[in-house]
C-alpha positions as CSV (number, residue, x, y, z in Angstrom):
1,M,70.9,-17.2,-28.0
2,I,68.4,-14.9,-29.7
3,A,65.6,-16.2,-27.4
4,S,67.7,-15.4,-24.3
5,D,68.4,-11.9,-25.6
6,S,64.7,-11.2,-26.0
7,L,64.1,-12.6,-22.5
8,K,66.7,-10.3,-21.1
9,R,65.2,-7.3,-22.7
10,T,61.7,-8.3,-21.5
11,S,62.9,-8.8,-18.0
12,V,64.8,-5.5,-17.9
13,S,61.7,-3.7,-19.2
14,S,59.5,-5.3,-16.7
15,R,61.8,-4.3,-13.8
16,N,61.9,-0.6,-14.9
17,P,58.6,0.4,-16.4
18,E,59.6,4.1,-16.4
19,E,62.5,3.3,-18.7
20,T,60.2,1.4,-21.0
21,V,57.8,4.3,-21.2
22,M,60.6,6.7,-22.0
23,K,62.0,4.5,-24.7
24,K,58.6,4.2,-26.4
25,T,57.7,7.9,-25.9
26,Y,61.0,9.2,-27.3
27,G,61.5,6.6,-29.9
28,M,64.5,5.1,-28.2
29,D,63.2,1.6,-28.7
30,K,63.6,1.9,-32.5
31,S,66.4,0.2,-34.2
32,I,69.2,2.1,-35.8
33,D,67.8,1.3,-39.3
34,E,64.4,2.7,-38.3
35,N,66.0,5.9,-37.0
36,S,68.1,6.3,-40.1
37,R,65.0,5.8,-42.3
38,D,63.0,8.3,-40.3
39,L,65.9,10.8,-40.6
40,A,66.1,10.2,-44.3
41,Q,62.4,10.8,-44.7
42,K,62.5,14.0,-42.8
43,K,65.4,15.3,-44.9
44,A,63.6,14.3,-48.1
45,A,60.5,16.1,-46.9
46,R,62.5,19.2,-46.0
47,V,64.2,19.2,-49.5
48,F,60.7,18.9,-51.1
49,W,59.3,21.8,-49.1
50,L,62.5,23.9,-49.8
51,M,61.9,23.3,-53.6
52,I,58.2,24.3,-53.2
53,F,59.3,27.4,-51.2
54,A,61.8,28.4,-54.0
55,I,59.1,28.0,-56.6
56,Y,56.7,30.1,-54.5
57,L,59.3,32.9,-54.1
58,A,60.0,32.9,-57.9
59,V,56.3,33.2,-58.7
60,L,55.8,35.9,-56.0
61,A,58.8,37.8,-57.3
62,Y,57.4,37.7,-60.9
63,F,54.0,39.2,-59.8
64,L,55.6,41.7,-57.5
65,F,58.3,43.1,-59.8
66,F,57.8,42.0,-63.4
67,S,54.2,41.4,-64.2
68,E,53.0,44.0,-66.7
69,Y,49.4,42.8,-66.1
70,Y,49.7,44.3,-62.6
71,G,51.4,47.5,-63.8
72,R,54.9,46.5,-62.9
73,G,56.7,48.9,-65.3
74,A,59.3,51.3,-64.1
75,G,57.9,54.6,-63.2
76,N,59.5,58.1,-63.1
77,E,59.0,58.9,-59.4
78,M,59.0,57.1,-56.1
79,R,55.5,56.6,-54.8
80,Y,54.7,55.7,-51.3
81,N,52.0,55.7,-48.6
82,L,53.1,55.8,-45.0
83,E,49.6,56.3,-43.4
84,P,48.2,53.0,-42.1
85,L,44.8,51.9,-43.4
86,V,44.4,54.8,-45.8
87,E,44.6,52.7,-49.0
88,I,42.6,49.8,-47.5
89,K,39.8,52.2,-46.6
90,R,40.0,53.9,-50.0
91,F,39.6,50.5,-51.7
92,L,36.7,49.4,-49.5
93,V,34.8,52.8,-49.6
94,N,35.2,53.2,-53.4
95,W,34.8,49.6,-54.5
96,Q,32.0,50.5,-56.9
97,T,34.0,53.1,-58.7
98,L,37.3,51.1,-58.7
99,G,35.6,47.8,-59.4
100,I,35.4,44.7,-57.3
101,R,38.3,43.0,-59.1
102,T,40.6,45.9,-58.2
103,V,39.5,45.7,-54.6
104,I,40.0,41.9,-54.5
105,V,43.5,42.1,-56.1
106,N,44.7,44.9,-53.9
107,V,43.2,44.0,-50.5
108,I,42.5,40.2,-50.5
109,G,45.3,39.5,-53.0
110,N,47.9,41.0,-50.6
111,V,46.7,38.7,-47.8
112,V,46.5,35.6,-50.0
113,A,49.9,36.2,-51.6
114,F,51.6,35.7,-48.2
115,I,49.6,32.8,-46.8
116,P,52.0,30.3,-48.4
117,F,54.9,32.2,-46.8
118,G,53.4,31.6,-43.3
119,L,52.7,28.0,-44.2
120,L,56.1,27.2,-45.7
121,I,58.4,29.0,-43.2
122,P,57.8,26.3,-40.5
123,A,58.0,23.5,-43.1
124,V,61.5,24.6,-44.4
125,S,63.0,25.8,-41.1
126,S,65.4,23.5,-39.5
127,K,64.6,25.1,-36.1
128,K,61.2,25.5,-34.5
129,S,59.3,28.4,-36.0
130,G,56.6,29.7,-33.7
131,F,53.8,32.2,-34.5
132,F,55.8,35.3,-33.6
133,K,58.9,34.2,-35.5
134,V,56.7,33.7,-38.6
135,I,55.0,37.1,-38.1
136,I,58.4,38.8,-37.9
137,L,59.8,37.0,-40.9
138,T,56.7,37.8,-42.9
139,F,56.8,41.4,-42.0
140,L,60.6,41.6,-42.9
141,A,60.0,39.9,-46.2
142,S,57.2,42.3,-47.0
143,L,59.3,45.2,-46.0
144,V,62.1,44.1,-48.4
145,V,59.5,43.7,-51.2
146,E,58.0,47.2,-50.6
147,S,61.5,48.8,-50.3
148,I,62.6,47.2,-53.6
149,Q,59.4,48.4,-55.3
150,L,60.1,51.9,-54.0
151,V,63.7,52.1,-55.0
152,T,63.2,50.4,-58.4
153,R,59.9,52.4,-59.0
154,V,58.0,49.3,-60.1
155,G,55.4,49.7,-57.5
156,I,54.3,51.7,-54.5
157,F,55.8,51.4,-51.0
158,D,52.5,51.0,-49.1
159,V,52.3,50.5,-45.3
160,D,48.9,48.9,-45.9
161,D,50.6,46.2,-48.0
162,L,52.9,45.5,-45.0
163,I,49.8,45.1,-42.8
164,L,48.0,42.9,-45.3
165,N,51.0,40.7,-46.2
166,T,51.8,40.2,-42.5
167,L,48.2,39.2,-41.9
168,G,48.5,36.7,-44.7
169,G,51.6,35.2,-43.1
170,A,49.7,34.9,-39.8
171,V,46.8,33.1,-41.6
172,G,49.3,30.8,-43.2
173,Y,50.9,29.9,-39.9
174,I,47.5,29.3,-38.3
175,I,46.6,26.9,-41.1
176,Y,50.0,25.1,-40.6
177,A,49.5,24.9,-36.9
178,A,45.9,23.6,-37.2
179,H,47.0,21.0,-39.7
180,K,49.9,19.9,-37.4
181,Y,47.5,19.7,-34.4
182,M,45.0,17.6,-36.3
183,K,47.7,15.3,-37.6
184,N,49.0,14.8,-34.0
185,E,45.5,14.0,-32.8
186,E,45.2,11.1,-35.2
């Protein structure tokens, strides 16, 4: 009986090659056990990336709101910069006076801090996250951070930080997309 079942499947497949291609292309020729296993692996991977994302957010929150090393003590006044590129230019022009470490932390650090955000959003999202969705989410997350820093007076609301953080999210997404592309090419 088993042999006749496989003959029937073979004969059906050979009569309709388009159906065979569709089944193989869309994974419809997999058994229920294989589909369940694939689904379980995807869920486990998503839970793993959610845990990594939560750890990343906790570390980011520490450095943005609580780290005394980065001057995150409560101030007396609300400080802000609403002119785009003013602070970036100031750091780049005065790098010798301010010190290269200060420039790296304030310019490159703002980009690097949000690269994981751009990488992890597509990994933890249950829906497809394209480039523009990641850019918007990164900008909104940065806006929330800058607003909290302004209201709590533990930092400066800086439009340049919004630009640099969003750039970091874009770089992160590009790395994610390049990795996914290379993985699919294998």
